[in-house]
LUMROKE-546018 format. One record per residue (C-alpha): residue number from 1; x, y negated, z negated. Coordinates in steps of 0.02 Angstrom, whole numbers, plus 32768, in hexadecimal, padded with zeros to 4 digits. Example, Ala and Ser with C-alpha at 12.3 -4.5 7.8 and 13.67 -1.06 7.14 Angstrom:
! LUMROKE-546018
<seq 1	u 8267	v 80E1	w 7E7A>
<seq 2	u 82AC	v 8035	w 7E9B>
! end
This chain:
! LUMROKE-546018
<seq 1	u 7FFA	v 8012	w 7FF2>
<seq 2	u 808C	v 7F9C	w 7FE3>
<seq 3	u 80D9	v 7FA4	w 8088>
<seq 4	u 802C	v 7F83	w 80DA>
<seq 5	u 8006	v 7ECC	w 8067>
<seq 6	u 80B2	v 7EAB	w 80BB>
<seq 7	u 8089	v 7EDA	w 815D>
<seq 8	u 7FE8	v 7E77	w 814E>
<seq 9	u 804A	v 7DCC	w 812B>
<seq 10	u 8097	v 7DDF	w 81F5>
<seq 11	u 801A	v 7E34	w 8263>
<seq 12	u 7F70	v 7DDF	w 826A>
<seq 13	u 7F0C	v 7E81	w 82A6>
<seq 14	u 7F1A	v 7EB8	w 81EC>
<seq 15	u 7EC7	v 7E33	w 81B8>
<seq 16	u 7E28	v 7E8F	w 81AD>
<seq 17	u 7DFD	v 7EF4	w 8125>
<seq 18	u 7DC8	v 7F77	w 819D>
<seq 19	u 7E60	v 7F74	w 81F3>
<seq 20	u 7EC5	v 7FA5	w 8154>
<seq 21	u 7E6D	v 8033	w 8132>
<seq 22	u 7E7A	v 806C	w 81D5>
<seq 23	u 7F28	v 8059	w 81CC>
<seq 24	u 7F38	v 80CE	w 813B>
<seq 25	u 7ECD	v 8136	w 817C>
<seq 26	u 7E53	v 8123	w 8114>
<seq 27	u 7D93	v 80F5	w 80EF>
<seq 28	u 7D78	v 8050	w 80BE>
<seq 29	u 7D45	v 807C	w 8027>
<seq 30	u 7DE1	v 80DF	w 7FF8>
<seq 31	u 7E35	v 8043	w 8027>
<seq 32	u 7DEF	v 7FC0	w 7FA0>
<seq 33	u 7DF8	v 8047	w 7F28>
<seq 34	u 7EB1	v 805D	w 7F49>
<seq 35	u 7EE0	v 7FB4	w 7F51>
<seq 36	u 7E73	v 7F93	w 7EA0>
<seq 37	u 7EDF	v 8027	w 7E51>
<seq 38	u 7F84	v 7FFD	w 7E8A>
<seq 39	u 7F82	v 7F3C	w 7EE3>
<seq 40	u 7EEF	v 7EFF	w 7E3F>
<seq 41	u 7EA5	v 7EA9	w 7ECB>
<seq 42	u 7E41	v 7EFC	w 7F49>
<seq 43	u 7E68	v 7ED4	w 8005>
<seq 44	u 7DF1	v 7E4B	w 802E>
<seq 45	u 7E52	v 7DEE	w 7FB3>
<seq 46	u 7EF4	v 7E0B	w 801E>
<seq 47	u 7EB7	v 7DE1	w 80C7>
<seq 48	u 7E48	v 7D50	w 8091>
<seq 49	u 7EF4	v 7D01	w 8048>
<seq 50	u 7F64	v 7D13	w 80CB>
<seq 51	u 7EE8	v 7CD1	w 8141>
<seq 52	u 7ED9	v 7C27	w 80D9>
<seq 53	u 7F8B	v 7C1B	w 80C2>
<seq 54	u 7F97	v 7C2B	w 818F>
<seq 55	u 7F14	v 7B9D	w 8186>
<seq 56	u 7F8A	v 7B43	w 8111>
<seq 57	u 8026	v 7B62	w 8195>
<seq 58	u 7FB5	v 7B26	w 8227>
<seq 59	u 7F6F	v 7A84	w 81C9>
<seq 60	u 801E	v 7A47	w 8188>
<seq 61	u 8065	v 7A76	w 8220>
<seq 62	u 7FF0	v 79DF	w 8253>
<seq 63	u 802C	v 7977	w 81E4>
<seq 64	u 80B5	v 796A	w 8211>
<seq 65	u 80CB	v 7964	w 82BD>
<seq 66	u 80E5	v 7A11	w 82EC>
<seq 67	u 8041	v 7A51	w 8317>
<seq 68	u 7FAD	v 79F9	w 8386>
<seq 69	u 7F24	v 79BF	w 830E>
<seq 70	u 7E9E	v 7A4F	w 8336>
<seq 71	u 7E0A	v 7A67	w 831D>
<seq 72	u 7DCE	v 7AB7	w 827B>
<seq 73	u 7D3F	v 7B44	w 82CF>
<seq 74	u 7DD6	v 7B74	w 833F>
<seq 75	u 7E48	v 7B85	w 82B6>
<seq 76	u 7DD3	v 7C03	w 8265>
<seq 77	u 7DAE	v 7C62	w 82D5>
<seq 78	u 7E5B	v 7C77	w 8305>
<seq 79	u 7E7D	v 7CB7	w 8264>
<seq 80	u 7DEA	v 7D31	w 8274>
<seq 81	u 7D63	v 7CD0	w 821C>
<seq 82	u 7CB0	v 7CE7	w 8288>
<seq 83	u 7C87	v 7C35	w 8252>
<seq 84	u 7CD1	v 7B94	w 820D>
<seq 85	u 7C45	v 7B9A	w 8158>
<seq 86	u 7C9A	v 7C4C	w 8132>
<seq 87	u 7D4A	v 7C0C	w 8154>
<seq 88	u 7D34	v 7B4C	w 80DD>
<seq 89	u 7CE2	v 7BAC	w 8067>
<seq 90	u 7D88	v 7C2C	w 8055>
<seq 91	u 7DEA	v 7BA2	w 806E>
<seq 92	u 7DAB	v 7B40	w 7FEB>
<seq 93	u 7D9F	v 7BCF	w 7F65>
<seq 94	u 7E5C	v 7BD0	w 7F6A>
<seq 95	u 7EA3	v 7B2D	w 7F74>
<seq 96	u 7E1C	v 7ACC	w 7F32>
<seq 97	u 7DF9	v 7A62	w 7FD2>
<seq 98	u 7D95	v 7A84	w 806F>
<seq 99	u 7E12	v 7A85	w 8111>
<seq 100	u 7DDF	v 79D6	w 8149>
<seq 101	u 7DFD	v 7995	w 809F>
<seq 102	u 7E9C	v 79EA	w 8091>
<seq 103	u 7ED7	v 799A	w 813E>
<seq 104	u 7E9A	v 78FF	w 8127>
<seq 105	u 7EFF	v 7903	w 805F>
<seq 106	u 7F98	v 7949	w 80AE>
<seq 107	u 7FAB	v 78C6	w 8124>
<seq 108	u 7F80	v 782D	w 80A7>
! end
């Protein structure tokens, strides 16, 4: 599981709980149970943090001028979210800011 968590950090194809389970050859429920037993958190928590960290990196690149100011909906879709609302909820739950507020506060 440790190796899988490390692999997921760099492989966006593993940013879904179903993909993590498939990589290990177990059911999603078994994967969830094993993550809770061995890591202390569920696979959803891990994938959510990697997605939000990637969003923070993209927004910080914008701020530094290395990235183009993109549409937040596009960023959400790029990170595997199905809509901006879901992305915004996850982002706020991790950072305490909405993606747009983070973008504005980081540039001020």
